[in-house]
C-alpha positions in Angstrom: 0.0 0.0 0.0 1.4 3.4 -1.1 0.0 6.6 0.2 0.4 10.0 -1.4 0.3 13.1 0.7 -2.1 15.6 -0.9 -2.1 18.4 1.6 -0.6 19.2 5.0 -1.6 22.6 6.2 1.0 24.1 8.5 -1.1 26.7 10.3 -3.9 24.6 11.8 -4.5 25.0 15.5 -6.7 23.2 18.0 -8.1 25.3 20.8 -7.8 24.0 24.4 -9.3 26.5 26.7 -7.4 29.8 26.0 -4.4 28.0 24.6 -3.8 27.2 20.9 -2.1 23.8 20.3 -0.7 23.1 16.9 -2.2 20.1 15.1 -1.8 18.5 11.6 -4.6 17.7 9.2 -3.6 15.2 6.5 -5.5 14.2 3.4 -4.3 10.8 2.1 -5.4 8.5 -0.6 -4.1 5.1 -1.7 -2.4 4.9 -5.0 -2.0 1.9 -7.3 1.3 3.4 -8.5 4.2 1.2 -9.5 4.0 -2.4 -8.4 6.6 -3.0 -5.8 7.9 -6.2 -4.2 6.0 -6.7 -1.0 7.5 -8.3 2.2 6.6 -11.9 2.7 4.9 -11.0 6.0 2.5 -8.6 4.3 -1.0 -9.6 3.7 -2.5 -10.0 0.2 -5.6 -8.1 1.3 -5.5 -4.4 0.7 -6.3 -2.1 3.5 -5.2 1.0 5.4 -3.6 -0.7 8.4 0.1 0.0 9.2 0.9 -3.7 8.7 3.5 -5.9 10.3 6.4 -4.1 8.8 5.5 -0.6 9.9 8.8 -0.2 11.7 11.0 -0.8 8.7 13.2 2.2 8.1 12.6 3.6 11.5 15.2 3.9 14.3 13.5 2.5 17.3 15.0 2.4 20.8 13.8 2.2 24.4 14.2 4.7 27.2 17.7 3.6 28.0 19.3 4.6 24.7 19.7 1.2 23.2 17.7 -1.0 20.8 17.6 -4.6 19.8 15.7 -5.8 16.7 14.6 -9.4 16.9 13.8 -11.6 14.0 11.7 -14.2 15.7 10.8 -17.5 14.1 7.0 -18.2 14.5 7.9 -21.5 16.1 9.8 -19.7 18.9 7.1 -18.3 21.2 7.2 -16.8 24.7 7.9 -19.5 27.3 8.0 -17.4 30.4 9.0 -14.1 32.0 12.2 -14.2 33.9 14.0 -12.0 36.5 17.4 -10.4 36.1 18.7 -12.6 39.0 18.4 -15.7 36.8 20.6 -14.3 34.1 24.2 -14.9 33.4 26.7 -12.1 34.0 27.0 -11.5 30.3 23.2 -11.4 29.9 22.9 -9.2 33.0 25.4 -6.6 31.7 22.7 -4.2 30.5 19.5 -4.2 32.7 16.1 -4.0 31.0 12.8 -3.5 32.7 11.7 -7.0 31.8 13.1 -10.2 30.3 11.5 -13.0 28.4 12.6 -16.6 27.7 11.5 -18.1 24.4 10.8 -21.7 23.8 14.2 -22.0 22.0 15.9 -21.2 25.3 17.0 -17.7 24.3 16.5 -14.8 26.7 15.9 -11.2 25.6 15.5 -8.0 27.5 12.8 -5.5 26.4 11.0 -2.4 27.6 7.5 -4.0 27.9 5.5 -7.0 26.7 2.4 -6.7 24.6 0.4 -10.0 24.8 -1.4 -11.0 21.6 -2.6 -14.5 21.8 -4.6 -14.6 18.6 -7.9 -16.4 18.0 -8.5 -19.7 16.4 -12.1 -21.2 16.5 -11.9 -24.3 18.8 -14.4 -26.4 16.8 -12.6 -29.8 17.1 -14.7 -31.1 20.1 -17.9 -30.5 18.1 -16.9 -31.9 14.6 -16.4 -35.5 15.6 -19.5 -37.4 14.4 -21.3 -34.1 13.4 -21.7 -32.7 9.9 -21.4 -29.0 10.7 -20.8 -26.6 7.8 -17.4 -24.8 8.5 -16.4 -21.4 7.2 -13.1 -20.6 5.5 -11.7 -19.3 8.8 -12.5 -22.6 10.6 -15.6 -21.4 12.5 -19.0 -23.0 12.5 -21.2 -21.3 9.9 -24.2 -19.5 11.3 -27.1 -17.8 9.6 -28.5 -14.4 10.7 -30.4 -16.1 13.5 -27.2 -17.7 14.8 -28.3 -21.2 13.7 -25.7 -23.7 12.5 -26.2 -26.1 9.7 -27.6 -28.7 12.2 -31.2 -28.3 13.3 -31.6 -27.0 16.9 -27.9 -26.1 17.3 -26.8 -22.5 17.7 -23.3 -21.0 17.9 -22.1 -17.6 19.0 -18.8 -15.8 19.7 -15.3 -16.9 18.6 -16.4 -20.4 17.6 -18.8 -19.2 14.8 -18.4 -17.7 11.4 -21.1 -15.1 10.4 -22.3 -16.4 7.0 -25.1 -13.9 6.3 -24.7 -10.9 4.0 -23.2 -8.3 6.4 -23.9 -4.6 6.6 -21.4 -2.6 4.4 -20.0 -1.1 7.6 -19.9 -4.2 9.8 -17.5 -7.1 9.8 -16.8 -10.0 12.2 -13.8 -9.7 14.5 -13.3 -12.2 17.3 -13.4 -9.7 20.2 -15.0 -10.3 23.6 -17.4 -7.4 23.0 -18.7 -9.0 19.8 -18.9 -12.4 21.4 -21.1 -11.0 24.1 -23.4 -9.3 21.5 -23.6 -12.6 19.6 -24.4 -14.5 22.8 -27.3 -12.1 23.8 -28.7 -12.2 20.2 -28.4 -16.0 20.0 -30.4 -16.3 23.2 -33.1 -14.0 21.8 -33.1 -16.1 18.6 -33.6 -19.4 20.5 -36.5 -17.9 22.4 -38.1 -16.5 19.3 -37.7 -19.8 17.4 -39.2 -21.7 20.3 -42.2 -19.5 20.5 -42.5 -19.3 16.7 -42.1 -15.5 16.6 -40.2 -13.6 13.9 -37.0 -11.7 14.9 -35.0 -9.1 13.0 -31.2 -9.0 12.9 -30.0 -7.2 16.0 -28.9 -3.5 15.5 -25.5 -4.3 17.0 -24.7 -5.9 13.6 -25.4 -2.7 11.6 -22.1 -1.0 12.5 -18.8 -2.4 13.7 -17.7 -0.6 16.9 -15.1 -1.3 19.6 -13.9 0.7 22.5 -10.7 0.0 24.5 -7.8 1.7 26.1 -4.1 1.6 25.0 -1.4 3.3 27.0 -4.2 4.9 28.9 -5.6 6.6 25.8 -9.2 6.0 24.9 -9.4 4.2 21.5 -12.6 3.9 19.5 -12.8 2.1 16.1 -15.9 2.3 13.9 -17.0 0.7 10.7 -14.3 -0.1 8.1 -11.7 1.7 10.2 -8.8 0.2 8.2 -10.7 0.3 4.9 -11.3 -3.4 5.1 -12.6 -4.7 1.7 -12.6 -1.2 0.1 -9.4 -1.9 -2.0 -7.9 1.3 -3.4 -11.2 3.0 -3.8 -11.1 5.2 -0.7 -9.3 8.1 0.8 -8.1 9.0 4.4 -8.3 12.1 6.4 -6.2 12.6 9.5 -6.1 15.0 12.4 -3.4 14.7 14.9 -2.6 16.8 18.0 0.6 15.6 19.7 0.0 14.1 23.1 -3.8 14.7 22.9 -5.7 13.1 20.0 -5.5 11.2 16.8 -8.5 11.2 14.4 -8.6 9.1 11.2 -11.7 8.8 8.9 -12.0 6.5 5.9 -14.0 8.1 3.1 -15.4 6.5 0.0 -17.4 8.4 -2.7 -17.8 11.3 -0.2 -19.3 9.1 2.5 -17.7 8.1 5.8 -17.1 4.4 6.0 -15.0 4.1 9.1 -13.0 6.0 11.8 -10.3 5.6 14.4 -10.5 8.0 17.4 -7.7 8.1 20.0 -7.9 10.4 23.0 -10.9 12.3 24.3 -12.2 13.5 20.9 -15.9 13.4 21.8 -16.5 12.5 18.1 -17.7 8.9 18.4 -21.4 9.5 18.5 -21.3 12.0 15.6 -19.1 9.7 13.4 -21.3 6.7 14.3 -24.3 8.6 12.9 -22.5 9.8 9.8 -21.3 6.3 9.0 -24.8 4.8 9.5 -26.6 7.5 7.7 -24.2 7.5 4.7 -24.7 11.2 4.2 -22.7 12.7 1.3 -20.0 14.8 2.9 -18.2 15.8 -0.3 -19.2 19.5 0.1 -17.4 19.7 3.5 -14.0 18.5 2.4 -11.3 18.9 5.0 -13.5 21.1 7.1 -15.0 17.8 8.4 -11.9 17.7 10.7 -11.4 21.4 11.1 -10.7 21.9 14.9 -12.4 25.3 14.8 -15.7 23.8 13.6 -17.9 22.1 16.2 -19.1 19.3 13.9 -20.9 17.5 16.8 -23.2 20.5 17.1 -23.3 21.0 13.3 -24.6 17.5 12.6 -26.8 17.2 15.7 
């Protein structure tokens, strides 16, 4: 994925009380451009995520003015966290805040550990002797009422694969929040089927939304926040105020398709409505992220 910088105003300011804080507004769009050799780790699916090789070409180092770049084999995973007292004198020469031992026996020091366990649908206990339809990602296929291919059997959460035609701004992601929504909805579907009553697809499947915290910053992701499935037919608009906020919106044909909000932006409700309503925002251009315009009030 190659991005071309269209415009970067140098005189934009965000007001915080009586203080003006400089911020940047970027307008980006993906370009097909010249075909380049992609790293083996890169995905074949186009999108606007940074990707696994985002750090290439950057000089990264921890707070103690040193850096170590590790090329880890996927077979060598984290075995345990160790303390500096267990290290040899050579290993203990430069103290790090935390040390890890891999399954290949090697020990590395690092600034912090980010745990990412990944998600694989654990369907094996249910497949033996049963003819479940299984999705490409290994989950049990369910219809829009959370029913599997076997009569009377429902599935929800990480174990299932949503096989109905999704909303243009919703996609399945195996998160605990989405698993909880599916569980609630599956219970409603079972009750409705038992009583013979019709039931509509729950509104929680109209728009993908997830809220979390990262390094104590509030993080909100909405819709196609990484342009999932949009290919090259989209553009990005960014607003960044150092140490305070980061706002990214994904636009397609003048309509907002997704957003990433980091910090206390107070934009999540407004952007949620704009994504759901699919209003044509072409006329607003970069003013959509202008810090001097109260768009929450404008689109209220």
